[in-house]
C-alpha positions in Angstrom: 51.5 -120.2 328.0 51.0 -116.9 329.6 53.1 -114.2 327.8 54.5 -112.9 331.1 56.0 -116.3 332.1 59.6 -117.7 331.4 60.2 -121.3 332.0 63.6 -122.5 332.9 65.2 -126.0 333.0 68.5 -127.2 334.3 70.4 -130.2 333.3 72.9 -131.9 330.8 70.7 -133.8 328.4 69.9 -130.7 326.1 67.7 -132.6 323.6 65.4 -134.1 326.3 65.5 -130.9 328.2 64.2 -129.0 325.3 61.4 -131.4 324.5 60.3 -131.3 328.3 60.2 -127.5 328.3 58.2 -127.4 325.2 55.8 -129.9 326.4 55.4 -127.9 329.6 54.9 -124.6 327.3 52.4 -126.4 325.3 53.9 -125.2 322.1 51.7 -127.2 319.8 48.7 -125.4 321.0 50.5 -122.1 320.4 51.2 -123.0 316.8 47.8 -124.6 316.0 47.5 -125.5 312.4 49.8 -128.3 311.4 50.3 -126.9 307.8 52.0 -123.8 308.9 55.6 -123.3 307.9 57.6 -123.2 311.0 60.9 -121.1 311.0 63.8 -122.1 313.5 66.3 -119.3 313.9 69.4 -120.4 315.8 72.6 -118.3 316.4 75.4 -119.4 313.9 77.4 -116.0 314.2 80.6 -117.9 313.3 82.0 -121.4 312.8 82.8 -122.4 316.4 81.4 -125.2 318.4 78.6 -124.3 320.8 80.6 -125.2 324.0 82.9 -122.2 322.9 80.0 -119.9 324.1 78.8 -118.3 320.7 76.5 -120.5 318.9 73.3 -122.4 319.5 73.7 -126.1 320.6 72.4 -128.3 317.8 71.0 -130.6 320.4 68.6 -127.9 321.4 67.3 -127.5 317.8 67.2 -131.2 317.4 64.8 -131.3 320.5 62.5 -128.6 318.8 62.5 -130.7 315.6 61.7 -133.8 317.4 58.9 -132.2 319.4 57.3 -130.7 316.2 57.5 -134.1 314.5 55.9 -135.9 317.4 53.0 -133.3 317.3 52.4 -133.6 313.4 54.5 -130.5 312.3 56.3 -131.4 309.1 56.9 -128.0 307.3 60.1 -126.9 309.1 62.8 -124.4 308.0 66.1 -123.5 309.8 67.1 -120.1 308.6 70.2 -118.2 309.8 73.0 -115.8 308.3 76.4 -115.5 310.1 78.1 -112.1 310.8 80.0 -110.0 308.5 83.6 -111.9 307.8 82.3 -115.4 308.2 80.2 -117.7 305.8 76.9 -119.2 307.0 77.9 -122.3 305.0 81.0 -122.9 307.2 79.0 -122.3 310.4 76.2 -124.7 309.1 79.0 -127.4 308.5 81.2 -127.0 311.4 78.4 -126.4 314.2 76.6 -129.6 313.2 73.7 -128.2 311.4 74.1 -130.0 308.0 74.2 -133.4 309.9 71.1 -132.3 311.7 69.3 -131.0 308.5 70.0 -134.3 306.8 69.1 -136.6 309.6 65.5 -135.0 309.9 65.2 -133.9 306.2 64.8 -130.2 307.3 65.4 -127.4 304.9 68.2 -124.9 305.7 68.2 -121.4 304.2 71.4 -119.5 304.1 70.2 -115.9 304.7 73.5 -114.4 303.4 72.5 -116.0 299.9 68.7 -115.1 300.0 67.0 -112.6 298.0 65.9 -109.4 300.0 62.9 -107.0 300.1 62.2 -103.8 301.8 59.7 -103.6 304.6 58.4 -100.7 306.6 59.1 -101.5 310.1 57.1 -99.1 312.4 58.2 -96.0 310.3 61.8 -97.4 309.6 62.2 -99.1 306.1 64.6 -102.1 306.5 65.8 -104.9 304.1 64.8 -108.4 305.1 65.6 -111.8 303.6 62.8 -113.2 301.7 62.7 -116.5 304.0 61.0 -114.3 306.5 57.9 -114.2 304.5 57.8 -118.0 304.1 57.5 -118.5 307.8 54.2 -118.5 309.5 55.5 -119.2 313.1 59.0 -118.0 314.2 60.8 -120.0 316.9 63.9 -117.9 317.9 66.7 -120.0 319.5 69.3 -117.4 320.6 72.2 -117.8 322.8 72.3 -115.8 326.0 75.6 -113.9 326.0 77.4 -110.6 326.1 78.0 -108.4 323.3 80.9 -105.9 322.7 78.7 -103.0 321.6 75.1 -103.7 323.1 76.2 -105.3 326.5 73.9 -108.1 325.9 72.5 -110.2 322.9 69.6 -112.6 323.1 66.2 -112.6 321.7 65.8 -109.2 320.0 69.1 -109.0 318.5 69.2 -112.5 317.2 66.8 -111.6 314.3 69.7 -109.6 312.8 70.8 -112.9 311.1 67.9 -112.6 308.9 68.9 -109.5 307.1 71.6 -109.1 304.4 75.1 -108.2 305.1 74.5 -104.7 303.6 71.8 -104.1 305.9 73.9 -105.3 308.8 76.5 -102.6 308.1 73.8 -100.1 307.7 72.5 -101.0 311.1 75.8 -100.0 312.6 75.6 -96.4 310.9 72.2 -96.1 312.7 73.6 -97.0 316.1 72.3 -100.5 316.3 69.8 -99.9 319.0 67.1 -98.2 316.9 67.1 -100.7 314.0 67.2 -103.7 316.3 64.1 -102.3 318.1 62.3 -101.7 314.6 63.3 -105.2 313.3 61.2 -106.5 316.3 58.3 -105.3 314.4 59.3 -106.4 311.0 60.1 -110.0 312.1 57.6 -111.3 314.7 59.0 -113.9 317.1 56.2 -116.3 318.1 58.3 -118.3 320.6 61.8 -118.1 322.1 63.9 -121.0 323.2 67.0 -119.6 324.9 70.2 -121.4 324.8 71.6 -120.6 328.2 74.0 -123.6 328.5 77.5 -121.8 328.3 77.3 -118.4 326.6 80.3 -116.0 326.8 79.0 -113.3 328.9 81.3 -110.7 327.6 82.0 -111.3 323.8 79.5 -112.2 321.1 82.0 -114.7 319.3 82.6 -116.7 322.5 85.9 -117.7 323.9 85.0 -117.5 327.7 82.0 -119.6 328.2 80.3 -119.6 331.6 78.4 -122.9 332.2 74.8 -122.7 333.6 73.5 -125.7 331.8 70.0 -124.0 331.4 67.4 -123.8 328.7 64.5 -121.1 328.9 61.2 -120.9 327.0 59.0 -117.9 326.7 56.7 -115.8 324.2 57.8 -112.3 324.7 61.3 -111.4 323.3 61.4 -107.8 325.1 60.7 -109.6 328.4 63.4 -112.2 327.7 65.9 -109.5 327.1 64.9 -107.5 330.1 65.5 -110.6 332.2 69.0 -111.3 330.4 70.0 -107.6 331.5 69.0 -108.5 335.2 70.9 -111.9 335.0 74.2 -110.3 333.5 74.0 -107.3 336.1 72.7 -104.6 333.7 70.1 -102.1 334.0 67.6 -102.3 331.2 68.6 -98.9 330.3 72.0 -100.0 329.6 70.7 -101.8 326.5 68.5 -99.2 324.8 66.8 -101.2 322.2 64.9 -103.1 325.0 62.7 -100.1 326.0 62.7 -99.0 322.3 61.2 -102.3 321.2 58.6 -102.0 324.1 57.5 -98.6 322.8 56.9 -100.0 319.4 54.6 -102.6 321.0 57.0 -105.7 320.7 56.5 -106.8 324.2 56.8 -105.8 327.9 60.1 -105.0 330.0 58.2 -105.1 333.1 60.1 -107.7 335.3 57.9 -107.0 338.4 54.9 -108.7 336.3 57.2 -111.5 334.9 56.8 -115.0 336.4 59.9 -117.3 336.3 59.3 -120.8 336.8 61.8 -123.5 337.1 60.8 -126.9 336.1 62.5 -130.4 336.6 63.3 -133.1 334.0 59.6 -134.5 334.5 58.2 -131.0 333.8 57.2 -130.7 337.4 57.4 -127.1 338.8 60.1 -126.7 341.4 60.1 -123.0 342.2 58.3 -119.9 340.9 59.4 -116.2 341.6 59.0 -112.8 340.1 61.4 -111.6 337.5 62.5 -108.7 339.4 63.6 -111.1 342.4 67.0 -112.3 342.6 67.3 -115.6 341.0 68.7 -118.2 343.3 69.8 -120.4 340.3 72.0 -117.7 338.7 74.4 -116.4 341.5 77.5 -116.6 339.2 76.0 -115.2 335.9 77.4 -111.8 335.8 79.5 -110.2 332.9 83.1 -109.5 333.8 83.0 -106.0 332.1 86.1 -107.0 329.9 84.8 -104.6 327.3 84.9 -101.7 329.5 88.4 -102.5 330.7 89.8 -101.9 327.2 87.2 -99.3 325.7 89.4 -96.4 326.8 91.9 -97.3 324.0 89.3 -97.3 321.2 87.9 -94.5 318.9 84.9 -96.3 317.7 82.8 -94.6 314.8 80.0 -97.0 313.6 82.0 -100.2 313.6 80.5 -103.6 312.7 80.1 -106.1 315.4 82.7 -108.7 313.7 85.3 -106.1 313.5 85.0 -104.6 317.0 84.4 -108.2 318.2 87.8 -109.2 317.0 89.5 -106.0 318.4 88.1 -106.1 321.9 89.5 -109.4 322.9 92.8 -108.7 321.2 93.1 -105.5 323.4 92.1 -107.6 326.5 95.1 -109.9 325.9 97.3 -107.0 325.5 96.0 -105.4 328.7 96.6 -108.7 330.6 100.2 -108.6 329.4 100.5 -105.0 330.6 100.8 -103.6 327.1 97.8 -101.5 326.7 98.0 -99.0 329.7 100.9 -97.1 327.9 99.0 -96.8 324.6 99.3 -93.0 324.2 103.0 -93.1 325.1 103.5 -95.9 322.3 101.0 -94.9 319.7 100.1 -91.3 320.6 96.6 -92.1 319.9 93.6 -94.3 320.3 93.0 -97.0 318.0 90.4 -96.2 315.5 87.8 -98.5 314.1 84.4 -98.2 312.1 82.7 -97.3 309.1 82.7 -93.6 310.1 86.5 -93.4 309.5 86.2 -94.2 305.8 88.0 -91.6 303.6 89.6 -90.1 306.7 93.3 -90.2 307.8 94.9 -90.9 311.1 97.7 -92.8 312.9 96.5 -96.3 313.7 93.2 -98.0 312.4 91.6 -101.5 312.3 90.1 -102.8 309.1 89.6 -101.6 305.7 87.5 -98.7 306.7 90.8 -97.2 308.0 92.8 -97.9 304.8 93.9 -94.3 304.6 95.4 -94.1 308.0 99.3 -94.1 308.5 99.1 -97.7 309.9 96.1 -100.1 309.7 95.3 -103.8 309.8 93.8 -105.0 306.9 90.7 -107.1 306.6 86.8 -106.8 306.7 87.0 -107.8 309.5 90.7 -108.4 310.3 91.3 -111.6 312.4 91.7 -111.3 316.2 95.1 -113.0 316.0 96.3 -110.4 313.4 95.1 -107.5 315.3 96.8 -109.0 318.6 100.1 -109.6 316.9 100.3 -106.5 314.9 99.3 -104.2 317.8 101.7 -106.1 320.2 104.7 -105.1 318.0 103.5 -101.6 317.9 103.1 -101.3 321.5 
């Protein structure tokens, strides 16, 4: 499969669609040696069903496993670590991955419980989970969706699930984009299967899924994320880690040289066009900008995704009720959030990092419902 190509397939039978697109991509030839250890990295950010728009559909991972078994690959590991505030073990159970692993006798590694090691990632030392060193060929299975801090999340950011929680917090103090880019050097993605079935185009934890019923396959994570930027209506410069990863040699962001090929259920090519052209199959795939609609009310200083990810939808609900526009009149301040507020004082804060504030909502992270109810009373 050419590195500048992205295959797309549309339909409703996700397991079968996955097998078809992998056959078209000739994945078995890409892997080669049948004795290699193959890692599958889904997105299990939180314990919510895939149709909620946040987590990888287990049917897609099942299709990958069936394809690998059919082609003689038996050494398969599924590895993932949920975001801070949720347990991977709960997402593993709730999202159907325990049943999947037991059905096919596949090992699952909870990255939140794994040992870690330091690695020099192109000049930036990062802590990685040890399971990374066990994997010879990495198949990344991200969900195409929006993100409250980086605008999009797909191939590159999904590798963040293979670092410990302490390093996830550290990523946010470094501004997210730089460490995500350097992580692309530390954890090489050999193949990407994108769950573009019904991702939430604004929030990482889901809640407003947008159905497209699509699965994509590619080899270049930088190209994938560049294409995702285009689909969601962002310039590549709106997601700085994309060009940063490109500069580190992790792939190409040049959509002019990208080839997008749509195939049917039989693997036959239906349409091919350049990556910088308008995609006729994706006219309704644009982020709604719900984060921008509420960001004016937030004083964010190095917040973790889970904390901000719970605050943003709570604020959006308050805005829809007409309560957020008078925030300064009601509270006399913006709402503070993030590790940068530790040890400081203020009026209103979110999470334990703001414990010294006059009023703060407890939790690491606080739940969306608690944030919504508490702020509603304040406003």
